[in-house]
C-alpha positions in Angstrom: 156.9 79.1 78.0 157.3 83.3 76.9 157.6 83.8 80.1 160.3 81.1 81.1 162.7 82.5 78.0 162.0 86.2 79.6 163.1 84.5 82.9 166.3 82.9 80.6 167.2 85.6 79.2 167.1 87.6 82.3 169.3 85.7 84.5 171.5 85.7 80.6 172.1 89.3 80.5 173.9 88.9 84.7 175.2 86.7 83.4 177.1 89.0 81.7 176.5 92.2 83.3 179.5 94.2 81.4 178.9 92.6 77.5 174.9 93.6 78.2 175.8 96.8 79.0 178.0 97.5 76.1 175.4 96.4 74.3 172.3 97.9 75.1 175.2 101.8 75.1 175.5 100.6 71.1 171.7 100.3 70.4 170.9 102.6 72.4 173.1 105.6 70.8 172.3 104.5 68.0 168.6 104.6 68.6 169.3 108.3 70.2 170.8 109.2 67.1 168.3 108.0 64.7 165.5 108.8 66.7 166.4 112.6 66.7 166.6 113.3 63.3 163.8 110.7 62.8 161.4 113.1 65.3 162.6 116.2 63.4 161.3 115.1 59.8 159.1 113.5 61.4 157.2 117.0 62.4 158.4 118.6 58.9 156.6 116.0 57.4 153.1 115.5 59.3 150.0 116.7 57.9 149.4 120.1 60.7 146.0 120.6 60.2 144.7 116.8 58.7 141.0 117.4 59.5 140.8 120.0 56.6 143.9 119.7 54.3 142.1 118.5 51.5 139.5 122.1 51.9 141.6 124.5 52.5 143.5 126.1 49.3 146.8 127.8 48.3 145.7 130.5 44.9 148.4 131.5 42.9 147.8 133.7 39.6 151.0 135.0 37.4 150.4 137.7 35.9 153.9 138.2 34.4 154.2 137.4 30.2 153.9 133.7 29.6 157.8 133.1 28.7 159.0 134.0 31.6 156.4 131.5 33.6 156.8 128.4 32.1 158.0 126.6 34.8 155.3 125.9 37.4 157.5 124.5 40.3 159.1 128.7 40.2 155.9 130.6 40.5 155.4 133.0 43.3 153.9 132.1 46.6 152.0 134.9 46.4 149.9 137.0 44.3 148.7 141.4 43.8 147.1 143.3 46.0 145.1 143.8 43.1 144.1 140.5 42.8 143.6 139.0 46.0 140.9 141.8 46.8 139.4 141.0 42.8 139.0 137.5 44.4 138.5 138.6 48.2 134.7 140.6 47.1 133.9 138.3 44.2 130.5 136.9 44.4 131.7 133.0 45.4 130.1 130.8 48.3 133.5 130.1 49.7 135.1 130.7 52.4 137.8 133.2 51.3 141.1 135.4 52.9 143.6 137.9 51.4 146.8 138.0 54.0 149.9 139.3 55.2 152.2 139.2 57.4 153.3 143.3 59.2 154.5 144.7 62.7 153.9 147.0 65.6 155.8 148.1 69.2 153.3 146.9 71.4 152.6 149.4 74.4 150.3 150.5 77.2 149.1 153.8 78.2 151.2 152.8 81.3 155.0 151.6 82.2 153.7 148.9 83.6 154.8 147.1 80.3 157.7 148.3 78.2 157.2 148.3 74.0 158.2 146.2 72.4 158.0 145.0 68.6 155.6 141.9 67.6 154.9 140.1 64.2 150.7 141.3 63.2 148.6 139.9 60.4 146.5 141.8 58.6 143.6 139.5 57.1 139.4 138.4 56.8 137.9 137.1 59.5 137.3 133.5 58.0 140.7 134.0 59.1 140.4 131.8 62.2 137.0 129.5 61.8 139.2 128.7 58.3 142.2 127.5 60.6 140.5 126.1 63.4 141.7 129.0 65.7 140.0 128.8 69.1 138.3 131.9 71.1 139.1 131.8 74.8 137.4 135.6 75.3 135.7 137.3 72.8 135.5 136.5 68.8 136.7 137.4 65.2 135.9 141.0 64.0 132.7 141.6 62.3 132.6 142.5 58.2 131.1 145.9 58.7 134.1 146.4 60.9 136.6 145.4 58.3 135.0 147.2 55.3 135.1 150.2 57.7 138.5 149.7 58.1 137.9 149.5 62.5 141.0 149.8 64.8 140.1 146.9 66.3 142.5 143.6 67.3 142.6 139.7 67.9 145.9 138.4 70.5 147.1 135.5 71.3 146.7 133.9 74.7 150.9 134.1 75.0 150.0 138.6 74.8 147.0 138.0 77.1 149.0 136.9 79.3 152.1 139.5 78.7 149.6 142.9 78.5 146.8 142.1 80.8 147.8 139.3 83.2 145.4 136.7 81.4 142.5 137.9 82.7 139.6 138.8 79.9 140.7 141.8 77.7 138.3 142.6 75.6 137.0 145.5 75.3 140.7 147.0 76.5 143.2 149.4 74.9 146.6 148.6 73.5 148.9 150.7 71.2 150.2 149.5 68.2 152.6 152.0 67.7 150.7 155.7 67.6 147.2 153.5 66.8 145.1 152.9 69.0 143.5 149.2 69.1 140.2 148.1 70.8 140.5 144.2 71.8 137.7 141.9 71.1 138.8 138.6 70.9 141.7 136.4 72.9 142.5 133.2 71.1 143.7 130.0 72.9 147.8 130.1 72.0 147.5 128.3 68.6 150.6 125.0 68.2 151.4 124.9 64.9 154.7 123.4 63.8 154.4 124.7 60.4 153.6 127.7 59.3 151.1 126.0 56.3 149.5 129.6 55.8 152.3 132.0 54.7 155.8 130.3 53.8 156.8 133.1 52.4 159.4 133.6 55.0 160.0 130.3 56.5 158.0 127.4 56.9 158.8 126.6 60.6 159.0 130.3 61.8 156.4 131.2 65.1 153.2 132.1 64.2 151.8 136.1 64.9 150.2 137.2 68.3 148.6 140.0 66.9 145.6 139.8 64.0 144.2 142.6 62.4 141.3 143.5 59.5 142.9 143.7 56.1 140.7 147.1 55.4 143.3 148.4 57.5 146.2 147.6 54.9 145.2 150.4 53.0 144.1 152.4 55.8 146.9 152.9 57.7 149.5 152.7 54.6 151.0 149.6 56.7 154.1 148.0 55.5 154.9 144.5 54.5 157.1 142.0 56.4 156.9 139.6 53.7 158.3 138.8 50.7 157.9 141.2 47.7 158.2 140.3 43.9 157.8 141.8 40.9 158.7 141.2 37.4 158.7 144.4 35.5 160.0 148.2 36.4 157.2 150.3 37.6 157.2 153.5 39.6 156.3 152.7 43.2 156.2 155.8 44.5 153.1 155.9 47.1 151.2 153.5 48.6 148.3 154.0 46.3 151.2 152.6 43.8 151.5 149.7 45.1 148.7 149.3 45.6 147.6 149.1 41.9 151.2 147.7 40.9 151.9 143.9 39.3 153.9 143.2 42.5 152.9 140.1 44.5 153.3 140.5 48.0 149.4 138.9 49.8 148.9 135.4 50.3 145.2 134.3 49.7 143.9 130.5 50.3 139.8 129.3 50.2 138.0 126.9 51.8 136.6 124.4 49.4 134.7 121.5 50.5 134.0 119.4 47.9 135.4 118.5 44.7 132.2 120.1 42.9 133.8 122.9 45.1 136.7 123.0 43.4 135.6 122.6 40.1 133.7 126.2 40.3 136.5 127.8 42.1 139.2 126.7 39.6 136.5 127.9 37.2 136.1 131.4 38.2 139.6 131.6 38.4 140.3 131.1 35.2 138.1 133.2 33.1 139.2 136.3 35.7 142.8 135.5 34.5 141.6 135.5 30.4 139.9 138.4 31.7 142.5 140.2 33.1 144.4 138.8 29.9 142.1 140.3 27.9 143.0 144.1 29.2 145.8 144.0 28.7 147.6 143.0 31.9 150.1 140.8 31.2 150.8 139.1 27.3 147.1 136.9 27.0 147.4 133.4 26.6 144.9 130.2 25.4 146.0 128.8 28.4 146.5 130.9 31.9 148.8 130.6 34.1 146.9 130.0 38.0 146.6 127.3 40.7 144.9 126.2 43.5 146.7 123.7 45.8 145.6 121.8 49.5 148.1 121.5 51.9 149.9 118.3 51.8 150.2 120.4 47.8 151.0 123.3 48.8 153.9 121.9 51.5 155.0 119.4 49.0 155.2 122.6 45.8 157.6 124.3 48.4 159.7 122.0 49.2 158.8 122.0 53.2 160.9 119.3 54.1 163.9 119.2 51.9 165.8 115.9 50.5 168.5 116.9 52.9 166.0 116.6 55.7 166.1 112.5 53.6 169.4 112.1 53.3 170.4 112.9 57.4 167.2 110.0 58.2 168.7 107.9 56.2 172.3 108.6 57.9 171.3 108.2 61.0 169.3 105.0 59.9 173.1 104.1 58.7 174.8 104.7 62.2 172.3 102.6 63.5 173.2 99.6 61.4 177.1 100.4 62.0 175.9 99.9 65.9 173.8 96.8 64.9 177.2 95.1 63.5 178.9 95.5 66.3 176.1 93.8 68.3 176.0 91.1 65.8 180.0 90.7 66.8 178.5 90.7 71.1 175.9 87.9 70.3 178.1 86.0 68.4 180.9 85.5 71.1 178.1 85.5 74.2 175.9 83.0 72.2 178.9 80.8 70.4 180.4 80.9 74.2 177.6 79.2 75.2 177.3 76.3 72.5 178.2 73.4 75.4 174.7 74.9 77.5 172.0 74.8 74.3 173.9 71.1 73.8 172.7 70.1 77.1 169.1 71.2 76.5 169.2 69.8 73.3 170.0 66.7 74.5 167.1 66.9 77.2 164.2 67.6 74.2 164.0 71.1 73.1 163.9 71.2 69.6 166.1 73.9 67.5 162.8 76.1 67.4 162.7 76.8 70.6 165.7 77.4 70.8 165.9 80.0 67.7 162.9 81.6 70.4 164.6 81.9 73.8 167.2 83.8 72.2 165.5 85.8 70.2 163.3 86.9 73.1 166.6 87.9 74.7 168.2 89.9 71.8 164.5 91.4 72.2 164.7 92.2 75.8 167.8 94.2 75.1 166.1 96.4 72.6 163.5 97.2 74.8 166.5 98.3 77.2 167.7 100.0 75.0 165.2 101.7 72.9 163.8 103.0 76.9 167.4 103.7 77.5 167.9 105.4 73.5 164.4 107.8 73.8 167.1 109.4 76.7 170.2 110.3 74.3 167.0 111.4 72.1 166.0 114.0 74.2 169.0 114.8 74.5 170.0 115.2 71.4 166.9 117.5 70.6 167.4 120.0 73.6 170.7 120.6 72.1 168.7 121.3 68.4 166.5 123.2 70.1 169.2 125.2 71.5 171.3 125.8 68.8 168.8 126.3 66.2 165.7 128.5 67.0 163.6 128.2 63.6 163.8 124.0 64.4 162.9 125.0 68.0 159.4 123.7 67.6 159.8 120.2 65.7 162.8 119.1 67.7 160.5 117.4 70.3 158.8 113.8 70.3 155.2 112.8 70.3 153.8 109.5 71.7 154.1 108.2 67.9 157.6 108.4 68.7 158.5 107.4 72.1 156.3 104.3 71.0 158.3 104.4 67.7 161.6 104.1 69.4 161.5 100.6 72.0 160.0 99.3 68.3 162.2 100.5 66.4 165.4 98.9 68.2 163.6 95.5 69.3 162.8 95.0 65.7 167.0 96.6 65.3 168.1 93.7 67.2 166.4 90.9 66.6 167.6 91.2 62.9 170.6 91.3 64.3 170.4 88.5 66.4 168.8 85.9 63.9 172.0 84.8 62.9 173.4 84.4 66.4 170.4 82.8 67.5 170.1 80.7 64.3 174.5 79.5 64.6 173.7 78.0 68.1 170.2 76.2 66.8 173.0 74.4 64.5 174.0 73.2 67.8 175.3 69.0 68.1 174.5 67.8 71.4 176.6 64.5 70.8 179.8 66.6 70.6 179.1 68.4 74.3 177.5 65.7 75.7 181.4 63.9 75.1 183.0 66.6 76.5 181.2 66.7 79.5 
């Protein structure tokens, strides 16, 4: 019976090509605009590391006066260098990394590659395993190299292609500013849409292509390419004074595999903060100010998906409703015009349920065709987003779930719009039209 209804629907669409084209175009435009905004929102809100999002924790330690820091939603994302080093060097059986963003002029000892600026991540060796980065060649530096501030670097696949044509570059030399670095690893390109490990400069910025040991930060006196904040006046004239200051400019993450590890680490940080308060670094409190937040909590805390994005999705669905209102009017005219035909079918034995299902199949076919066409319009819209806003270039794409959602949303929307016209035509009294034949 379904095949018969599909055949009737196709014949009906071909009998009224202009009306059918208008309805397809209306639903396609509505779906195209809706899927453009929904796809961007979906990429913004998706879990960036689903296998470990409940095991990776961003650490916040608030060392300012308590009276200035009661609002937990306004705490700084970064911590001080001395807190980062204290937590990093603590004898806690957990993977943990301090990190910050800096940058260099990258060049070679030949004229084949022109110098260019590239951002770099200064971090601990566990960064790669914690955030699930894969190596094509080589591997991370050793703890001895990190402590000894060895001039070694891990580069991305993209940078390796630029500098070495994609060949195994482990052991080769590159120049970062005036410093010579040895390549010890090449990473497979890291395809993440949210730079969740460092939200200080923007959640959707590109990831770094250079990674160097954290021990090089004080050794080379590296400047930060991220944010620096403070809460009191301090004379900071040298790099050593910056390291000893109360300035917040370092990010810190820990990997805690289970609830017991989270509880133990929470207690450790609490004891550490109480100790620091007793040393006079900040006003001592009965309740120290700190937080550890997993990836999902961290994204929510930093308002990565703002209310503006949700409003935009809501507006796009409202536009889809307007398109459906137009389709509803066209369907009413088309179905009621078919009332004599329906009357004859009713007289020949077709019941209301069969008539109703027949028309729902027809509107479903309209939805399917409109949904497929809407995917093309959505692709055009996403292309426009990528070329207009570089910041959202990684987000302006449709994954498989969005490709499948487009025709589903379109079919459901058309069924909703077609239920009233289909129900209305089902009420046709056969006798009325039989008398006119």
